[in-house]
C-alpha positions as CSV (number, residue, x, y, z in Angstrom):
1,X,-0.2,0.3,0.3
2,X,1.4,3.7,-1.1
3,X,1.3,5.8,1.8
4,X,-0.3,9.2,1.2
5,X,1.3,11.9,0.5
6,X,0.5,15.8,2.4
7,X,1.0,18.2,-0.5
8,X,0.2,22.0,-1.4
9,X,-0.7,22.2,-5.0
10,X,0.2,26.1,-6.0
11,X,0.8,28.5,-8.8
12,X,4.6,28.5,-9.7
13,X,6.5,31.3,-7.8
14,X,9.9,32.7,-8.9
15,X,11.9,30.6,-6.6
16,X,10.9,27.9,-7.7
17,X,12.7,27.7,-10.8
18,X,15.7,25.6,-9.8
19,X,13.5,22.7,-8.4
20,X,11.4,22.9,-11.5
21,X,14.5,22.3,-13.8
22,X,15.8,19.8,-11.7
23,X,12.9,17.9,-11.5
24,X,12.0,18.0,-15.2
25,X,15.5,16.6,-16.0
26,X,15.1,13.9,-13.7
27,X,11.9,12.6,-15.3
28,X,13.4,13.1,-18.4
29,X,11.4,16.1,-19.9
30,X,14.5,18.2,-21.0
31,X,15.7,18.0,-24.3
32,X,18.3,19.8,-26.4
33,X,15.6,21.9,-29.0
34,X,14.0,23.3,-25.6
35,X,15.1,25.1,-23.0
36,X,13.5,24.7,-20.2
37,X,14.3,27.9,-18.4
38,X,13.1,29.7,-21.6
39,X,10.1,27.4,-21.6
40,X,9.3,28.9,-18.0
41,X,9.7,32.7,-18.9
42,X,7.4,32.3,-21.5
43,X,4.9,30.6,-19.7
44,X,5.1,33.3,-17.2
45,X,4.1,35.8,-20.1
46,X,0.9,33.9,-20.7
47,X,-1.5,32.5,-18.0
48,X,1.6,32.3,-15.4
49,X,-1.5,31.0,-12.7
50,X,-2.0,28.2,-14.9
51,X,1.5,26.9,-14.4
52,X,1.1,24.9,-11.2
53,X,3.7,22.8,-9.0
54,X,3.1,20.8,-5.7
55,X,5.2,20.8,-2.4
56,X,5.5,18.1,0.0
57,X,8.1,18.9,3.1
58,X,9.4,21.7,1.4
59,X,10.0,20.0,-1.4
60,X,8.7,20.5,-5.3
61,X,7.4,17.2,-6.3
62,X,5.2,18.0,-8.9
63,X,4.3,20.2,-12.1
64,X,1.8,21.1,-14.9
65,X,1.2,23.8,-17.1
66,X,-1.7,24.6,-18.4
67,X,-3.5,26.6,-21.1
68,X,-6.9,27.9,-23.1
69,X,-7.1,29.8,-26.1
70,X,-10.6,30.6,-26.4
71,X,-10.9,27.3,-28.3
72,X,-8.8,24.4,-26.6
73,X,-7.4,23.9,-23.3
74,X,-3.5,22.5,-23.5
75,X,-1.6,20.7,-20.9
76,X,2.5,20.8,-20.9
77,X,5.4,19.6,-18.7
78,X,3.1,17.2,-16.3
79,X,6.1,16.2,-14.1
80,X,6.1,13.7,-10.8
81,X,9.3,13.1,-9.1
82,X,10.1,9.4,-9.6
83,X,9.9,9.0,-5.9
84,X,6.5,10.0,-6.0
85,X,4.8,8.5,-9.0
86,X,2.0,6.0,-9.0
87,X,1.0,7.6,-5.7
88,X,-2.0,10.0,-7.4
89,X,0.0,13.2,-7.5
90,X,-0.4,12.9,-11.5
91,X,-3.7,12.7,-11.2
92,X,-4.4,15.3,-8.6
93,X,-2.2,17.5,-11.1
94,X,-4.3,17.2,-13.9
95,X,-7.5,17.8,-11.8
96,X,-6.4,20.7,-10.2
97,X,-5.1,21.9,-14.2
98,X,-8.6,20.7,-15.5
99,X,-10.4,22.8,-12.5
100,X,-8.5,26.1,-14.2
101,X,-9.5,25.4,-17.6
102,X,-12.9,24.3,-16.8
103,X,-13.2,28.0,-14.8
104,X,-12.7,29.5,-18.2
105,X,-15.2,27.9,-20.6
106,X,-12.6,25.1,-22.0
107,X,-14.3,22.8,-24.0
108,X,-11.6,20.0,-24.4
109,X,-7.7,19.5,-23.1
110,X,-5.4,18.9,-25.9
111,X,-1.9,17.3,-25.0
112,X,0.7,15.7,-26.8
113,X,2.9,12.8,-25.4
114,X,6.0,11.5,-27.5
115,X,4.6,8.0,-29.2
116,X,7.5,6.1,-27.6
117,X,6.4,7.1,-24.2
118,X,4.0,4.2,-23.6
119,X,3.6,4.3,-19.7
120,X,2.3,8.0,-19.8
121,X,0.2,7.7,-22.5
122,X,-1.5,4.5,-20.6
123,X,-1.8,6.9,-17.8
124,X,-3.6,9.6,-19.8
125,X,-6.1,7.0,-20.9
126,X,-6.6,5.8,-17.7
127,X,-7.5,9.3,-16.5
128,X,-10.0,9.7,-19.8
129,X,-8.3,10.9,-22.7
130,X,-8.5,9.1,-26.1
131,X,-6.5,9.3,-29.0
132,X,-7.6,11.7,-31.6
133,X,-7.4,10.9,-35.3
134,X,-5.0,13.7,-35.9
135,X,-1.6,14.2,-36.9
136,X,0.7,16.4,-34.8
137,X,2.8,19.2,-36.4
138,X,5.0,21.5,-35.4
139,X,7.1,24.8,-36.9
140,X,9.9,26.2,-34.4
141,X,9.8,30.2,-34.9
142,X,12.6,30.8,-32.4
143,X,15.4,28.8,-31.5
144,X,16.2,27.9,-28.2
145,X,20.0,27.8,-28.8
C-alpha cells in the first residue's frame, strides 16, 4: 500500500525555477531543442497562474502547465518526481489543471506525448483521455539555442 503524501498545489513562484528544472531533468522532459528556462519564462508571460507546482515537506515534487486559447485547452510539462509516481499525484495535478480550464469555459483539452512514452500514454488513457485521429505538426519559429 502506498503512503499518502501531504502536498500543496499552488501557482509557480520565481524561487521555484531551479527545482522545476531539476524535476523536469530527472523526469526526462528536458530535450536539447527546448530550453526549460526559456519555456518557464514564456509561460509566465501567458496565463502564468496556470503553471502549477506541488510541494511536499518543502520539496517541489510535481508540475503541470495548462493553457487555454478560447477554443481548446492544452497541457504541458506534467511531471511527478520518480519517488512519488504512482501515488495519485499526477492525477491530482491534472484534476487541478482541469479545474482551472473548466473555470474559463474550456470544452476540451489537447495534449501531446512522445509516441515512445507508452507508460505516460497509458496514464492519460486511465484518466479519460482518448487518442484523436489527428497528425501533430510543429514549426519552430524561435530557437532556444
